[in-house]
N, C-alpha and C positions, 0 to 999 in steps of 0.2 A: 504492498501499500503507499503511496507518495507521503512524503511528509506534508501536513497542513497545519496552518496556524490556529489560535485561537480567534473567533467569530466576534463581532461588534461588540455581543453582549458579553463575552468573557469566556466562552465555552469551548472548549477544545474541540476540534473539528473530526478528531480522530477517535479518542475514548469516552468523548461528551461528558465529560467532568466539566461542572459549573463552578465556575470562578477558582481553578486551582490555587494552590497555596502560593505565595510571592515568590517562595524560596525553590519552586519548582519551576518558576518561569523565568524564559531569556527573553530579553528585547534586542532585536537585530539592531545593530549601531548605524544602518543605512536608513531602513524604513521605518524605525522604531515599532514593528509589529511583534506582539506578543506572540510566544509559541510556548508548549507544554514540553518542558526537556525529557521526561520518561518517553514520551511518545516519538521522539525524534530518531531517526535509523543512526545518525553520529552524533551525538552530543559532544561539546566541546569539552576541553580541560577547563577545570576550575578557575585558571592563570588565566583563559583565553576568553571566559565570558564578556568580559568588558568590551571587548573589541570584534565580538562575533556578529557574523552575517547570516542573514536566513537563507536558505537555499534559495528563492527567488532572486535574492541580489548576489549570492555567492559566485563568482566566477569558476570554482574548480569544483562543483558540488557533482556528484554520480547522479543526482535525482532530477536536475535540470539543465538543458541543453545549454553549453557554452554558447551566449549572446555573441552577436556580430562586433564589428570594431568599433563604430557609433556607440553602440550599448556600453562597452566598457569605458568610453569614454563621458558616458554619461553617468555610470554609476560610480567613476572616479570623482567627476564634479560634484555630485550629490553629496559624497564622503565628507569632499573638501569643505562643502558649506557647514555640514553637522559638527565639524572638529572645529570651526571657529567659534568659540567663546566669546568675543567682542559683538555677535551679532544676536539680536533677540530672535525669540521663537517666530514673532510674527516677520521677521526680516529674513528667516530663514525658508519659511513658508514661502513668499513673495520671490526669493530669488530659485526655490527649487522651480515654482512656476516659470519663470523665465526659461529656465533650462528646458522643462518641459515643451514649451511654446515657439523654442528656437531663437528666441530673443537673446540680446547680451544680459547679464546679470546683474550690470553695475547701471542699468536705467532705471532710475526713480521714478515713483509714480505717486499720485496721491489716492491711498487706499480709505478715507475716511468715510466718503458717501456712501462705496460698496458697502465697508464694516456696518454702516447704521442700517443699510438696507437688509442686509443678512440677520443683524437683530431682530427686525419686523418677522422676516419669513420665516425664521428659527435656524437655529444650526442645522437641523437634519436635512436641509436644502444646499449647504454647500458640497461642493466638490472635493470627492474622497483624498485625491491626492495634493491638491495647491491650498483646500480649507477655505477658499475664496469663494464667493457668489460664480456660480458656474457660467461661464461665457458660451452661448447655444449649447446647452446641459443635454446630455443623452442620459437617459435612464434604463438601467439593468433590468432583468427580469426580476432580480432580487429587491429592486427598490432604492438602490443606491445610486446616487447621482456624480456626474463627471462634466468637465468641460469638453468639448470636443475635440479639442487639440490634444489635452491630457487623456483623452481615451484610445485617440488615434495612437501617440506614442506609447502608450501602454501594448496596445493590439502588434504595432510593428516590432516591440522587442519580443514576440513570439507568445504573450501571456493570452490565455484563454479563459482565464478566470477572474471572476470579480476582485478588484484589490481593497476590497473591503473585508468581505465575509468569504472569498474565495469561490461561489458560488458559479459554474460552469456558464458561459457565456454562449449563446448561441451564434450557431457558423455566420448565421444570414446576417445578424447585428455586428458580426467581428468586420465583415466584410464592405456591408453598408448600413452604417450606423444612421438613426433618425432622430433629428430633433425632437424633444419632448415640447412639443406646444405648448400642453398646460401649463407646465413649468415655468416657460416664458413669459406666458399671461400672468400668473402669480409674480412673478421679479417685476414685472412692469408694472403692475398695479402698485406693488408695496414702495416701489422708486416714487409713484406718482403720490401715492399718499404721504409718505416721509417728505417730500419736497415742496408739498403744495404750500405750506406755510413761508417757505424762505423764498419760493421762485416767484418772478412777477407774473402778474396774470397776463393772459395771451390775450391779444388784440385781437376781437371778435371783427369779422368780416360778413357784412352782410348783403346780400345780392338784391340787387334792385329787380322790383315787379315779381318778388318771390312770393309775397302772401295771396296772390290773385290766381296761383298755378294751382292744381289739384293734389293731392296726396301722393297718388299712382299716376304715374305717365300711362299713355295709352286708355284716355278714358272719355275721348270724344269721339262722336259719333263719325267723323270724318276718319279718323285714324281706326276705328273698328272696320270700315269697308275698303280703306285704301292701304292697309297695313301697317306696319311700326315704323317705316321707313317715313312716315307722314304721322306718327304720333305726337301728341303734346309732350312737352316737358315738364316732369313734375317738379316739386317743393325741391330744392336743394336744403337738407336737415343739416347738414354742418356749417361752422362759421369758419371755413378757410377760405385763403384767397386761391384763386386758379393757379397760381404760381407757388404755392406751399410745399417746400419740400417735407419728407419724412412722414413717420406716423401720424393719424389723427387722434388726437388724445380727448381725455373727458372734458376738458375745457372747452373743447370745440364741437362739443354734441349736447346741445341745451337741452335736445327730447329725451335723450336716455341717461346724460350723464356717465357715460361709460366708454365713448368713442369708440373707434374702429377695430374691431379685434380682429386676429390673424385666425383665419379659420372660417370669418363670417362669409356667407351665401346670399346670393342673389338671384332673383327669377333670370334675368335678363342684363343685357349693358345699359338700358336705360334706369334700371332700378340702382345700378351699381354707381351710374353716375349721381344719382340723388344723394348718396351716402359719400359722395366725393373721394373715392378710392381709384376712379379712373374717370374722368368727366368726358372725353370724347364719347358720341356713340359709335362710332364707326372706326374710326383711325386706331390705331395699335399704339402709339404714343403719345403721351400728353406732356407739352413741353413749347420751350420758345426759342428761337436759335440764338438770341442773345442773352438767355438767362441759363437754359438749362432744361433738361427732362422731369418732370414730378413722378411718370407712372408708364408703366408702360402694359399693354394685355397679351398674354401669351394664346393666341387662337388657331395655330397652324396656318399661318400666311402663305408660309414659304417652304420650299421642300428643305432649305439647307438649315432650318431651325432643328436644334437639339435641347432637348428636355432631361437633365440628369438629376432634379429635385433642387439640390442644394446650389447647384449653378446651370445655368444654362446659354445655348448661342442663339443670339436674336439676329435676323438679318435686316432688320431695320425697315425703310419704307422708300416707295417710289420705284423707278424703272416700269410702271405698268400704265398704259392706256386705259384710264377709267373715264374718258368723256363720253358725255351721251349718255347712252343706256348699257354702260360697259362696266359694272359697278363688280360684276364677281369674272372679271378678265383673270385669268393666271398666267397669261403670256408675258414673258419679260421682252419689253419693247425697247429698252435702254437702260444703259448701266446707271447704277445707285450713283449720288456723289454725297459729300458732307455738306449740304445744305438744308435748311427748314427743318424738319424734324430730326432727321441724322445729324447737324450740327447739334440741336440740343443735346443729345445723345452723348456725343463728342465733350461737348461742355461738363455735363455729368460726370463724365470718366475722367478727365484732366482734373477737374476739382476736387472729386471723391463726392460729389453729392450724393446723399441718398434717394434710391427710386423704388416708390410704391411697385410693388407686381401682383396681378392677377390673372387669373387660368381662368381660360372658357371650356364649356364641353365640348366645343368645336375642334378643339386639337384631338385626334382622334388616334394619334400615334403615342402621346406621352401616356406612360403610364400614373401620372402626377396629376394629370386633370381631372376637374370633377365630372361624377357621372352627369350631370344637368346643371344648368344655369352658370353662373361665374362666380369664383371666389377668389376671396383676399388672402394672397400668402405672403405677406410681410413685407420689411423692406430687404432690398438687396442693393449692392454696389458695382459698379461697373469696371472691372477689372483691366480691360484691354480693348480698343476699337481698331479696326482695320478695313482695307479694301480688297477683295479677292475674287478671281471669277468663280461663281458657285454652280451648282446642278444645273438652275434654269439659266442657262446662258441666252443670250441672242445670237 
């Protein structure tokens, strides 16, 4: 039987003894995990107990395959941090997180706001490795949370068990970890409640001629006869400007006082417009060529589009003759250029502006598209933009 540590409740995972005597416990000098020494296949000598490393961290253990060279360097760096007596426990945790995230360990940041939020949502929501508020949290079936980067580093080091309780991690989750959207919402609401008093109130944007519009689009007799292309535009329920970047928060939602949440769905693009997630009825990009793009809609408009959930490849707009009655033309008649809405995407890329993303059921090739309607999938950032010859060449 492989060596196993004590779980989060102090129970040995080999003999199931609850809270073994302190004299029988060994603490790893690298990860500080407690182990029940009588259950170890190779217990260290008493003189070596203070510097003992567990089978998960040891480089010469027979029960664990030797990690690669990058893993050796990572373990050595963690040991150096733990042996530095001039650092506080919080600073050690911050530097461990910087190593796991691939950042320089000497970069200082302000953790006060995150720590305050962590007190609100509870210590049980913290990342198992960095002990901080998880960024893009991943939750294992055993209920423990990790930052996405911390989880990926753990998996890349050939570990297939939970770093907290050593419960097995499913192979599918190891290959394609999914963000816990419910925990994202909990953290977001905790931040809003914590910063509500200290942050300045958002300036509401009121639409002209909004009160005389119907609550629901597509309610006029003409629209019912002619189709939704001629539908009336319903009221705008949120108080954000058309050039608003980022998520729509509770202070911009006077009707529900909850904002637009990740995973929220609507019947169609007209209803999506009413809640401000993506304003255009038809266009896939919302933005201005001089300011940037605020949102995009993934609806399978081009064959080059790819959707991988956490990232996607978006083809842009233009290059098709949509004059007259050609709204459904799928043929490329010219090359796209970095102008108009494509220029807006380029500005958001260069300046790092957040871009809201909605997915439509019309994208039939993506496994991440909703089965019906339109769904808000949160905020993304554009990493790169370029021009190349695509599948639909002219």
